[in-house]
N, C-alpha and C positions, 0 to 999 in steps of 0.2 A: 439452015436449021443448025442449031448448035450441036457440037459433039457430045457424047455421053460424058466425057471428062469435063466439058465446060458446064454441063448441068450439075454435075457433082461438086464442081468448084464453087458454085453458087452457095451450096450449103457450107462449104469450108469458109467462104468469105464471111457469111453472115454469122457463123460461129465465132471466128476471130474477132470481128468487129463488136459483136454484142458482149462478149466476154471482156474485151478491152475496155468498153465504155463502161460496164458495170464494175470494173476493177476487181472482179472475181468470177469464178466459174471454171468450166473444164472443157477446154477447146479440143484436146487431143483426141478423144473418141470420136466426136462428130467429124473430125478430119479424117480419122483412120476408116470410119464406116461409111463414109459419103458415097463411095462407088457402089457398095452393096445396096444402100438405101435407094440410090437412083434407079437401079435395075428392078428392085422390088416394086417400088411405087410407081414406076412408070410402065411396067410390063406386066405385073402380076397381081398386085393388090387390087382387089374389087372393093371400092369404096365411093361414096358420092359427097363430095365437099359441101354440096348444098343441102345435104340431109345427113348429118353426122349420126343420127339416131336410127337410120334405116335398119330394120331388124336383121336382114340377111347380109349385111355388110361384113367384109372380113374385119377381123380385130388386129390391131398392131400394138404390141406391147414393147416399150423400151425398158427392159429390166435393169439395164445399167443406166439408171435414170439420172445419174450425175451428168451425163451427156445430153441434158434436155435440149440444148440448142439444136441438135440434130433433128429432134421431133418438131420443135417450133419452126425450124427452117422448112421442113417437109410440109407441115400444115399451111404455112404462109405461101409457099411457092405453088403448091398444087391447087390453091383456091379456097381454102377455109376462111372463115371470117375471123382471121387473125391478122390484123393490118401491120404494116411495117413499123408504125409507131410503137406497137406493143413489143416487137423485136427490139427496138431501141431502148425500151424500159425493162429489158431483162434484169430480173433479181431486184426490182424496185417495188416499193410498197403498193399493193392493190393492183399490180399489173397482171395481165393474163399469162405472163411468162415468168413464174417463180423459178427459184433455182433448181428445183426438181419438179417433174411433172405432177400437177395436182388434179384429180378428177374434179370437173365442174369448172375449172378456171379458164380453159380454152376448149373450143369445139374440136373434137377429134381426139382429145386425150382420154383414152379408154380406162385408165386406172392410175392411181397415185403410186409412183415408184421413186426409189432412192435407197431404202434399206435393201441392200444387195440380195438378190435371189428370190425376193418376194414377188417381183414382177413375173418371174418365170413360173412361180406357183399360181399366181393369178391366171396366167395363160393356160395352165392345166386346167384350172376351174372353168375358164370360158370354153375350151374344148369339150369338156365334159357337158357343159350346158348345151352346146351345139348338138352333141350326140344324142342326148336325152330328148331335146325338142325335136330333132329330125325323126327319131324313132316314134314319138308321139303324134306328130302332126303330118308328116309326109305320107301321102297315099300313092298307090300305083297310078303312075301317069301324072302325078302332081308332087313335084318336089319344090317346096317353098322354103325349106331350111337346107342349106348347103353352102356353108362358109368355112373359112380357115382361120386359124389364130397363128399369127406370125410373131416371133419374139426375138429381140436382139439381147444378147447377154455377153458378159465379159468374164475374165478370169476371176474377178471378185465374186461374182454370182455363183461360180462353180466351186469356189473355196467354202462359201457359206453351206452349212450342213442342210439347210432347207432345200438345196438343189438336189441333194440325193433323195431326201424324202419324197419330193414332188416327182422327179423324174423317174424314180423306181415304180411309182404307182402309175404314171403315164404310160410306161412301157407295158406293164401288166394289163392295163385296160386297153392297150392297142389304139391309142388316140390318134388315128392316121391324118386327122385335120390339123395337127399341131406340128409346125415347122419352126425350128430354132436355128438362129445364126450365132455361132460362137466366134466372137472377136478375139482371136488368138493373136495378140500382139506382144506377148512376153512381158508386158509392164503393168505393175500397179504402183500405188503411191510411193511404197518404199524402194522401188527400183525394179530390177530384173527379177522376175518372179522364180527363176530357177533356183534361187536360194531358199524358197519356201513352198513352191508348188511345182512338183515334178510329176504329177499323176499322168498316166496315159489316159487322157480324156476320151479319145475315140474307143479305146477298149472298154472304159467304164460304161459308155453309153451302149456299146454292143451288149454288155452283160445285162443291162436294163431291158434289152429287147427293142431298142431303137434302130432305125435305119440310119446308119452313119455314113456321111460322105466326107472322105478325108482330103486334106491338102488342097483346098480351094484357094486360089489366088484372089484375095479380097480386093484387088485393084485392077482386075481384068474383067470387064463387063461380060465378055463371052463365057468366061469360065463360070462367073457367078450365075448367068442365065442358065447354063448347062446343069449346074448343080440344082437350081431351083426346079428345072424341069424333071430332073431325076427324082427329087423329093416328091414332086406332084404325082408321080406315076406310082408311088407306093402308098396304098390307102389303108393297110392294116397295121402300121406301126407309125409312131411319130418319127420325125426325121431331125437330125442334127447336121448342119452344114458347118464344118470346121474351116473356117476362113483365116488365113494368114494375112495380117494386115501390119501397117506401120502407123503406130500412134502418132498424131500430129503431121500426118502426111503432107509433104510440101513445105513445111518449116525447114529453112536450111540448117539450123544448128540444134534445134530442138526435136526434130523427127526422130522417132524411135527411142526417146528418152523419157524418163519419168518427169522431167521438167516441163513436158507438154501436157501432162495429166491434168493438174488441178489448179492452174494459175494462168492469168493473161499471158500471151506470148511476148508482150512488149512491142512498142511501135517499130523498132528496127527489125525485129523478127518477122512481124506482119509484113512490113515492106518487102523483106526477102522473100516471104512465102508468096506474095503476090507476083513477084518477078518470076519465081520458080514455076509457079502454076500458070503463068501467063494470063493472069487476071489483072487487067489494066484499069479496073473501075474504082472510083472512089469508095469510102466506107458506106455501107448500106445501099449502094446503088446496084440494082439488078437490071441489065439490059432488057428491052422489050422482048427480044427473040428468045431469051432465056426464060422469061416469065411464060411466054408462049409454049415453049418446050415442055414445061412442068405442068401447065394447066390441065387439071384432070376433071374439070367440071363437065365438059361434054361427054367424055368418056364415062364418067360416073353416072351421069343423067341416063346414058344408054343402058348401062348395067341395071339401073334402078327400073327403068321402063320395062325391060324384059322381065324382071322379077314381078313387077306390078301386073303385067299380063298373065303370068302364071299364076300369080296370087288370086287375080280376079276369077279366073277359071275354077281354081280350087274352091274359092268362096262360094261360088255358084253351085257347085256339086256338094259341098260339105259345109252348110251354113252354120250349123252347130258347132263344129270344130273351129270355124273361123272366128265365131263370136268368142269362144273360149280363149283362142290364141290372142285375140285383141285385149280381152280382159287381163290376161296373165302379162303380156308385155306391157300393159299400162300400169301394172302394180295394183289394180284395184281387187278387192276382196269380192267374193261371190254374193249373189243376191240371197237374202235370208240369213246372211252371217250373224248379225247381231241377235236376231231371235233365236237362232240355234244355240248361240253361246249362252244366252239367258236360260234356256232350257237345260243345258248341261250343267251350269252352275247351280241351278235348283235341284238337279238330280244328285249332284255331289253333296249338297247340303242335306238332302233328305236321306241319302245312303248312310251318312254319319260313320264312315269307316275310320278306324284307327289304324293307319298305314304309314309307311315311309313316304315322305314327299317325293323321292324318286320314283316310287310306284304310282303315286298320284300324278306325277308328270307323264308316265306311260299311259295311264287312264286318259289324261287330257289329249295325247296324241291319238289314242284310240277313237276318241270322241270327235276330235276336230279334223283328223287326217282325211277322212272321206270326203270332207267338203273342200279340201285344199290340194288338188292334184299338183300344184306348184311347190308344195312342200317337199324338200329333198334334203336328206342329211344322212348323219351316220355317227360312228364312234371310233375312237383311236384305240381299237382292240379291247373295248370295255363294254361291248353291247350288253351282255348279260348282267353288268353291274350298273351301268348308266340307265338301262331300260329305254333306250332311244328307238328301238325297233317295234313297230306295231303290226297288227295282223295283216294290214293291207300293203306292207312294204314289199317292194320288188327290188331285188338286188341288182346293182349295176355290175356288169361283167364285160369282158371283152366281146362276148356274143351278143349280150342283151343290153340295148340302150334304153329301152322302154322301162325305166327304173325310178325308184324314189328313195333308195337306200344305198349307202356307199359304206363298205368295209375299208376304213382308211389305213388299217394297220397302226403300228405304234409310231405315229407320226403327227403329234399334236400341232406342231408349228405349220407344217404343210397343210394339214387338214383345215386349219383356220384361214390361211392365206388362199387355198383353193376355194373355200366357200366365199371369201371375198370376190374372187373372180367370177364364181357363179353369180353372185349378187349384181355386180357390175354388168355383166353380160345381159341380164334381164330375162324375165319369165319365170322366175323362181323365188322362193323363200328359203334360203339354205339354213340348216342348223348343224351344230357339232355336238360331240359328247366326249367328255373325259372326267377324271376327278378334279375338284377345284384345285387341289394342290398343283396339278399339272398345267393349270392356266399359266403357270410361269413359263413352260416350254412355249406357249402360244402367245406370249405377252405382246410382242411387237405387231403380230398380225391383228390382235385384238385392238391395238391402238390405231392400226391403219383402217380398220372397219369404222372406228369412231371418227377418225380424220375425214374419211370419205363420206360419212353419214349413210352407211349402207345398212340395210335390214338384214342383218345376220344374227342368228340366235344361238348362243352358246349354253348348252346344258352341262352344268358342273354339278355332279353329285358328290357324295361323301365330304360334306362341306365343312366339317369341323373336326374336333377331337371325338365327336361322336362316331367316327370311322371305326375307333376302338383299336384292336390288337395289332393292326399293321404299324402303328406307332408313329413318332414325329415325322419320319420322312414322307408319310402320306397324309398326315393330319394338317389341313389348312388352319392357319392362325391369323396371319396378316392379309391373306389374299382377298377376303370380302372388302376390307378397308381400302385396299389399294385399288381395287376395281371400282369403288365409288369414287376415287380420286380422279379417275380417268375422265377428261372432258368428254361429253356426249355419250358416255356409256351409261345405259340405264341398268340397274341391278335390282333384282327381285329375290328376296329369301322368304318363301311362303312357309306357313305353319302348318298347313293341313291341306286336304284335297280341295276344299273350296278356294282357298287362296292360290293354290297351285294352278287351277283351271284359269283363274283370272290373270295369274301371271303370264301364262301362255297366250291368252287372249290379247293382253297388252303388248306382248312382244311381238305378235303377229300384226297388230294394228299399227305399230310404230314404224313410220316409213322413213324418218329422219335419222336413224342411227340404230346401232346394235343394241342388243339386250343380253345380259348374263343372267341366267336362271340358276339359283343355288338351292340344291336339294339334299335332303338328308339321307344317310344310310339307314338309320334307325327308325323304328315306328314312332309316329306322333299321334297325340290325341285329337280327335275331332273337336272342333269348338262350335257350340251351339250359338247361333246369330239370329237376329230379326232380319226381316227384309231390308229395313233401313241400314243395318250394319253391313249387310252384303253389298248393298248399293254404294257404300263408301269405300269398300276395299279398293276399286281402281283408283282412288285418290292417294294411295300410297301409304297412308297411315290413318287409323280410325280408332274409336273408343270401342274396345271389346267388352269391358266391364265398367260400369259407372262407379265412381267413387270421388270423395271430396277431401280426403285427408292427405293422400299422396298419390303419385303417379308412378306406376311400373311401366317401362317402355321395353318392349322385346321384339325380337324377330325370329322367324324360323322355329327351330327346335326348342327355343327358350321361352316361347309364348305360353306353352303348357306349364312350364316351371312358374312363370309369373302369375299364371291363373291359380296355381296351387298355393303360391305364396300370398296372394290376396285373400284366398279362403282362410289360411292360417292367421292373417292379420285381423280378418273379421271376428275370429274367435277371440281376439284380444280388444275387441271394440274399435278397431282401426278400420276405416272405410277407404280401401285402395282402388284407385282407377287403374285399369290395364289398357295400354294402348299397344295394339299390334301395328308394327311399322315394317311391312314386307318390302317397301321401296322408299328409301330416305330421299332419293333424287326426285321421284314423282311427288312425294309429299312436299318438298321443298318449293315445287312449282305451283301449288295451291294458293289461293288468295289469302291474304292475312287473316281474314274473318274466320275461314275454316280452320286454319292452322291454330288460331287462338282457341276455337272451340274445342280442339282436340288436346292442345297443350296450354292451358290458361296460364298466363304469367303469375296470376295469383296463387297458383299451386306450385310452390317452390321445392317442396319435398319430392325429390324425384330420384328414382333408381333405373338405370338402363341394364339390360341383361342380354348379353350376346356371347356366344362361345367363340370369341375372337379377341383380337387387340382391343383395348379399351379407347385408344386414340380415335377421334372423331365423335365419340359419344360425350366427351367432357362439356363440349359447347352446349350439347342438349340438356344436361342435367344441372348446369350451373355450379357455382362455387361450393354451395352446401350439399350438392347431390353426390351420388356415388355410382360407380359402374362395376358390375360383376362380369368379368371377362377373363381372358387368357393372355397374359402379357409375357408368356414364355413359350418355348417349344413344348409339344405334347410328350406323351409317354406311351408305351405299349401296355395295353391292359384292356379288359371289358369296358365298354363305353360308361356303364353305370359307375364303375369305380373311378373312372376318370372324372366324371362330373362331380362326384363326392370329393375327389382330390383337389379339384380346382375351385370348389365352393360354388358350383352352380347347381344348387339344390333349393327346393322351396323354402326349407327352414332357415338356410343361411341368407337367401334373398330377403325373407321376411325380417330376420334379424337386422340386416343392412338398412332396410326400409325404416325400422323402428329407430335406429341410430340417426338416420338422416332427418326424420321428423323432429327428434330432440334437437339436433343442431339447427335446424331451421327455426325452431321456436326460440332458441337462445339468440340467433342472430337477429330476430325481430323484436 
C-alpha cells in the first residue's frame, strides 16, 4: 500500500505535468495543499464517484479555484468519470478541465470558482441549504439530510471583502456543518503577503464566532487528521483550520516562492521535484497501487447504500414528505402551478390596483409563496423597502433551520454568492433583494449565476430616478442596460401588478439561468388589457395600445407615460401604438413573425421611453427614431420633479413622437 505522501505526490505530479503541457496554470497551490486534500478525501469526505449528484453527499468547494488541477486530480484519482486524457487536455478548448473549475464541465465540480472568495460564499450557501433541508425533512429516527460542506481557501480569498461578509454571517447562523481549510502559505502573485496582508486571521474568525484551529502543519497527515476530527466534534459553529503550507512543495528552487504560483515550473524544476519527492514515474503515469489507494468507489457506494436504506425506511413512513423531497431536488414545480398562476394573474388584472411594482412584487410572493416551499430568500438590510418578506416567511436563525427568509445584513455581494451556493446545492429556488443601484456590489456574483446557468432570482427595487430624494448615489441609471448586456441574464422591468406577477412566474419557471426583476419605488397606474394581451406578456413585449402612425416603446414606470403620450397624440389626430417591453431578452427570443407583428418594419416612426441610459434602444428605434431617457447621473428631488427635469413626461414624449413622424416622412 502506498504511503500517504506517495498518494499526495500523485496530485503534485499531475498538477506539474498538466500545467507544463498546457504552458499555463497554477501548480503551486495543488502542490502545497496535496497532503491536506489526501487526508480529507481518503478519510473524511462522504461522496460517491459513481453518483456525483447523490443528494446527501458532502460538498467540496475549491474557493482558490486557480489551483484547479488539485480538484481535477482528486476527481480523476478517486474514480470520477474524468479520464486521464482530460487531465492531459487541461485548459484546452472544450475540455472537461478548464483553467478554473466550471460547474457542469466535469462530474464532481460543485460550483464554478476562480473569482477569489466567491467559492467560500457559495459554501456558506450550501451549508445553509443543508441546515434548512435537514430541519424540513429529517424526522425522529429518520435522518436523511446530514452532510458537510468542506472548502479550501487561500490568502487571496481572505483578502477579498466578500470573505468578511460571508464568514460573518456564517458565524452568526452557527453553520456547524461548514469546515474551511486556510492555505496559509504566505505567498500571493505579487510575492510575500507580509507586505500587504498582516491580518490576525485566527482572531478575525474568532470574532465571527467560528471554531478556529491554529497552527496545523499542512504537510503532516497526522496533524491534519487530528484537526479535522477536532472540527467534526464542534457542531454549533463553523470551523476554520489554519494550515501552514509551502507553496510548490517539493520544487527544489521555487517552493515557497511566488514563482511557483501562476506559471509552469519548467522541465528542469519538474525533474528536480520528481527527485525530491521520490516520484520516479514519467509524466501522467500513475502506478496501479496508487490508483488503488485513491479509489473511493467502493467506499462511496457503501456510504450511498447506507443512506439509501435509511431513505427507504423514511419514505415508507413519510411518503408525502418523500415525494416533496424528490420534487424539490429534481427542480420540478408543484402540480397545479400553471393553473394557479393563471388565476393569480387574472386576480391582479381584475383588482386593477395603482401601486408601486415593488408592492406588486410582494403581492406576487404572497400569492405564489404558499405553493413553493423551496422558495428561500431575503434582503440585504432593505426588507421593508424591497418588500421581499411575505406573511408565510420563516426567518433563518442559529436556532431555527426550518426557514424560508434570510436577513442577509448589508452584504449584497455575499448575499448573491450565498444564493448561488444554495442554488447549486439543490432543493431550493433562492432570491435576493436590494436596490437596483447596489447590483453593482453584487455584480460578479450575478455574472457567476449566469455563467453557471443557475435559477437565482434578484429582486432589484428603486429601479430609476423614480427613487427620488435619495439622489444620484442611489438612483440607477446605467444598471438596467448593463444587466441586459450580461449573457444568460434575463431581465424583467414590469409596469404594473399584472406584469409583475408574470415576471415572477417567468423567473421561477426559468431553469437555465438567473433573472433580475426590476421594480419601482413609486406608484404606477394599472393598465387595462384584453385576455389576448395578457397572454402575450410572457413573450417579453406586446402591443398594449393599437395604432398605425408611430410606435412608443416603453418599460416599467414609463409605460404609463407612453400611454398618456399616446392619448395626447390622439387628440392631435395621430394614432400611436404603445408597446410594453417588460423583457427585451425574452422578446428577442420570439419568432420573427411575432416580433414583426409587434414592431412592424413598416412603422419607422418610433420612440423608446425608459428612465435609464439610452444606449441599447437606438437599434430598436432606428436612425429616424428617438429615445427619451437619462444619459447623466440623477439628482436629489421628488421623483415627479426629476421626471419633468429629464423630459420623461407625456407631453414631451408626445412632442418627441411628433418630431419623429415628421423626420420619417421627410426621409421617405
